[in-house]
C-alpha positions in Angstrom: 0.0 0.0 0.0 1.1 3.5 -0.7 1.6 6.0 2.2 -1.0 8.7 1.8 -0.3 12.0 3.4 -3.1 13.2 5.5 -3.3 16.9 6.0 -5.1 18.6 8.8 -6.1 22.2 9.4 -4.4 23.9 12.3 -6.9 25.2 14.8 -4.8 28.1 15.8 -3.8 29.6 12.4 -6.0 27.7 9.8 -3.1 26.5 7.7 -2.9 22.9 6.6 0.0 20.6 7.5 0.8 16.9 7.6 -0.6 15.1 10.7 2.9 13.8 11.6 4.3 17.4 11.7 1.9 18.6 14.4 3.3 19.3 17.8 1.6 19.4 21.2 2.4 22.9 22.6 1.9 23.6 26.3 1.5 27.3 25.8 -1.3 27.0 23.2 -2.6 23.9 25.0 -3.3 22.1 21.8 -1.7 20.5 18.8 -0.3 23.2 16.4 1.4 23.2 13.1 5.2 23.7 12.7 4.7 27.2 11.4 2.9 28.2 14.6 5.8 26.9 16.6 8.3 28.7 14.4 6.4 32.0 14.8 6.2 31.5 18.6 10.0 31.0 18.8 10.7 34.0 16.6 8.3 36.1 18.8 10.1 35.0 22.0 13.4 35.8 20.4 12.3 39.3 19.5 10.9 39.9 23.0 14.1 38.7 24.6 16.1 41.1 22.4 13.9 44.0 23.4 14.2 43.1 27.1 18.0 43.1 26.8 18.0 46.4 25.0 15.7 48.0 27.6 17.8 46.6 30.4 21.0 48.1 28.9 19.3 51.4 28.1 19.7 50.6 24.4 16.2 51.8 23.4 16.4 55.5 23.5 13.5 57.8 24.4 13.8 59.5 21.0 13.1 56.1 19.3 10.0 55.6 21.4 8.8 59.2 20.6 9.1 58.5 16.8 6.6 55.6 17.1 2.9 56.4 16.3 0.3 56.4 19.0 -0.8 52.8 19.9 2.6 51.3 19.1 3.0 48.1 21.1 5.0 44.8 21.4 3.2 43.3 18.4 4.1 46.2 16.2 7.7 45.9 17.3 7.6 42.2 16.5 6.1 42.8 13.1 8.7 45.5 12.3 11.6 43.2 13.3 10.1 40.3 11.3 9.8 42.5 8.3 13.4 43.6 8.6 14.5 40.0 8.6 12.5 39.3 5.5 14.0 42.3 3.7 17.5 41.2 4.8 17.0 37.7 3.4 15.5 38.8 0.1 17.7 38.4 -3.0 18.4 41.6 -5.0 18.3 41.0 -8.7 20.0 43.5 -11.0 20.2 43.3 -14.8 23.8 43.2 -16.1 24.3 44.5 -19.7 27.5 42.6 -20.4 
């Protein structure tokens, strides 16, 4: 018999993944897909970086003043995630020669 891949929808994010890839996470208190786990780890990493900077006084008051009203931890996380994506993108330039 052939092995059939069974895909299941993640209850947290709605994405589909193979059943064997799901992980029981104690924070979410349910089985979640690997992408949810990856996002959780990345979020924790960003929060720990922010805590280190704030502990050292690395985040200046001027930086905080430049942020729009309502700026919070999630916005900071999204900004850092976006910077990572931009850093990892490949720049393509046309060469005439």
